[in-house]
N, C-alpha and C positions, 0 to 999 in steps of 0.2 A: 584334327579339329580344334578350333581355338576354344580355350576354356571360357566360361562365363565371365571371369574377372578381367581376362584380357579383352573381351569384347566391350565390356562396360567401361574400362580405362580408355579404349580407343574412342568410345562414343563421347565420353566426358571431354575429351582433349580436343576433338574436332569440332564440337558445337561452339558456335559464337554466343557468349552469354547474352548479348541483347536480342538474340533470336529465340531465347528460351521463352516459354509461356509464363514462367514465374516472374521474369524481368519484364514481359509486356504487362501483366498483371499489376506489378508494382509502379510501373511507369504511368499507367492511366489511373491509378489510385482506386483499383477495384475494391470495393467494400466486400469482405468475406463473411459478413453477418448472415446467419441463417443458412450456412453450408455446413454445420456440424452434422455428423451421423447420429442418428437417434435409434440404434439397434437394441434390442431388447436384452440380448444376451451376446457375450464376446466370449470366444474360446481361443487363447493364445496358446501355442505349442512351440517349444524351444526347437529352432531347426537350424543348426550350424550354417554359415555362409561357406561358399558362394550360393546365391539364389539366382535360378532361371527366371525369365520373364514370368511364367507361371510357376510360383513357389512350389506347387506339388509335384513338378517334374524335376526339382533339384535334387542333386546327388545323395543329400544327408536326409531328404525327406523320409519319415518313418514308413517301414515297409508295412503294407496293408491298411495304412491309415486313410488312404482316400476312400477306401470301401466304408469306413467308419463314417466319414463324412457324407457320403452318398446316402447311407442308410438314414442317418439323422435328418438330413434334408428332405427326405421323403416322410419321415414319420414323427419328428419331433417339432416342437414350436421353431420358429426362425431363429437363426443365430449368425454371427459374423466371425468366421475363422480368420485368424492372422498367424503368422509366424514371426517369432521374435528371437533375440539373442543378445548376449552383452559380452563384452571383452572382459568386464570386471567381474562378472558373476557366472562364470561357466559351470554347467553341473558335473558332477564326478563322472567319469567314464561309465558308459552304461546305463546312466540315467538322464531323464528330461524334464524340465520344469514346464509346468502347466499352470496357466492362470484362468479363472473363469469369473466373469463378471456378469451379475444379472440385475436388471432394474427392478426395483422394488414398486409395489403398488403406489401411486401417487397420494398424498404429497411425499416428497422425499428430498435428499440433498446429495446423496451419493449412491453409487451402485453397490451390492453386495458382492463381497469378493471372497474367493476360495483360490488357495495355491497349493501346488503339490510338486515335490521332486521325487519322481517314480521311476522304478527300473524301466527300461525299454521294454522288456517281456510284457509289462502291465499297462503300458501307455494306452494302447487301443481300447482295453476294457474300461480303464479309467475313464477316458473321454467319452465313450458311449454310455457309462453310467450318468456322468454329469450331464450330458445333452438330453438324456432321457429322463432325468429325475429319479433314478433308480434308488429303491430301498437298500441296494447292496453297497451303497456309498461308505458304510461303516467299515467295510474290509479294507479301504485305503486310507484309513485314518492315520495308520503309522507312517505314512508318506506326506502327511500334511504339513505344511510350512505356513506358521502363523504370521502373516503380514498384514493383517487387517488395518493397522495404523500407519502403514508405509504408503509413501505417495510414489507412483510410478508414472514416469514420463516416457511415452513411446514416441520416437522420432522416425519418420520414415526414411530410410536410406536405401529404398529398393531401386537402385540405378538401373538395373538391367529391366525394369518395368517401366521407368521413366527417368529420362536424364536428369531432370530438375531435382528429382529427390536423391539422386547420387550427388550431384553437383553441391547443392545446398544442404542436403539432410545430414550427410555424414560429418562434416566439420561442426555443425551444431551439436550432433550426438557427442562428439569428443570433448566439445568446450562443456557441456553440461556435466559430462562425467568427471572431467578434470578439475573443474573449478566449483562444482557445487555438490555433486553428489558425495564426493571423497570427504568433504567438510561437513557432511550432514548427520554424522554418528548413526548411520543406518536408516534415517527417516526418509530419506530420497533415493530412489534407483533410476537409473536411465538405462533405455533399452533401444535397440535398433529394431525397427519393425517392417514387415512387409507392407506393400502398397495398401493404404486405407482410404483413399480418395482425396481429390483436391490437389493434384501434383503442381496445380498452377500457383499453389499457396505454399510451396515449399521455400524455407524448410517449415514443414507442418507438424504439429506436436499434438498428440492425444494425452490428456492429462486425467489419469484414472487413479482411484475409483470416483474422482468427481464427475467425470463425463464431460469435461471441457476440451474444446479444440482451439489451437492457435495457428495463425498463419503469417508467414514470411518474417520469422522471428529474427531479430538482428542481436548481436552481442550486447548492445546497449539496452536492450529490453530485458535482459536476463534477471538483473536484481529485483526488477518489479514483477516479472512473472514468477519466478521461483522463490524469492524471498519475501515478496510483497511488500517491498519497500518503496514507498511513494504511491501516489494515488493511482487507481485503476484507469482514470482517464489518459494516463501516459500511454498505455498500451490497449485502450479500448478498440482502435482500429485494426488491432492484430487479432481481435477476438472473433473466432468462427461461430462461437455460440455453444450453449449447454445442450447436450444430447438427451437431457431429460424432458425435453418438449420439442414441438414440432417448429417448422421454418418460421412461421409468422411470430409464434410465441418467443423464439429465439431473439427476434429483433426488438421486441418489447422489453424482454429480459435484460438485455443489455443496457437499455436506458434506466432500468431500475437500479441495476449493478451501478451505474454511473452515480445515481443519487445516494444510494445506502452505502457503498464503499465495500471494503473486504468483509466485513461482517455478513453481508449478504449471502456469501457462500454457505454459511451454517444453517440457514433457514430452510426448512422443508417447503417444497414448491409444487405448485400444481397449475398447468397451463390449460386454458380453454379458448378455442376460436369461436367467439359469439356469432360473428357474420364474416362471410367472405364473398368478394365479388371482384372479378378481374385480377388486378394486381393491388388489391387493397383488402384489408381485414380489420376487424375490431377483435382485440384480444384480452383476455382478463388473466391475470396471474395472482393466485391466492398463496400466501405464505404463512408460516408459523414457526416459532422457535422451538427447539428440541424438546424444551421443558413445558411448553404450551402456554407460557406466561405472555407471550407476544404473538400477535396474529393481526392480519390484515389483507388488503388486496389492492392491487393497481389495474387500471383499464387503460389500454393504449390502441390508437388508431395507426395502422401501417398503411402508407400510400407510395405509389410508384414515384421514383426518383430518376426516371428516365432510363435509357440504355448506354452502355459504353461498347466499343469495338474491342474484341479479344481475339488473339491468334498466337502464333508462335509454336516452336516445336514441330514445324511442317504443317500445321493445321490451317485451314483457311480462317480468315477473319469472320467473326459472328457477332451478333448483338448479345450482350449479357445484361440481363434486367437488374435494376439497382432499386433500393427500397430506402425509405426513411420514416421515422415515427413523427408524424405530425401532431400528436397529441398524447400526453400521459398524465393521468389523474389518480392521485392517491384516494381510495373510497373510504 
């Protein structure tokens, strides 16, 4: 039987780049805004590669962990499970790294983050305690890895799940690691992540704990995206949105981001859809500074910008709705 890595390599080499959905999306200038995932909670667990199409079927997937996920799905509030790994930050033999992100009550600017490097024998119980909000979390404090002020970029490189993520994701992961993370004095880490959606936006990046998503990132975008050198407008069309709010709020939030600049990231924010009809909506975004000295609100109207034809990766062509913000008012 062929190994997963051989199958993945063959798939990557046999596919013509112009036929990939990520290439088609880029060619037709699809706007990715509004496609950011808005999960209330994330659970990342270190799983060494190779990964199967279904990462839970991979050879290094933790024994018994699928049962943990099934029980939590039945009994705990919703969460998104993802596997991750790093060439630069492997855990010691017999240990697994776990990251847990939770959305605070709005208004907020960033997800709350907890990280552990735990013995494999404790992994299932630790994950169960995290997902169920158990009072037993104190017993795992010795495994806690304090990285609250570290920025983590997760790049989907799950090529066995989708060709685009392997073709475009892995080179981007390596570039981020080799040219940015190593120079960050530990303030930035880069990880390979299993599939988190939006493969036609590959290379796609989840930026946590902020909860921002990026699409079709190119090497020339990285100084702006990572170092925040230059205006946000230089990469605004690569922005999938902020997962702290819903689809329509993400569209208005981008327009505010364009007005306010990088300082906008530090404001606590809350989004509200005031009215919605068809492919249009009226949205309000309230914001305040961390110290409470600055506060305000914006109101914006989202309308249809028509549709584009999308296909690739063997899929039939389909219409994809596009949007624009027709009005933005600072209240």
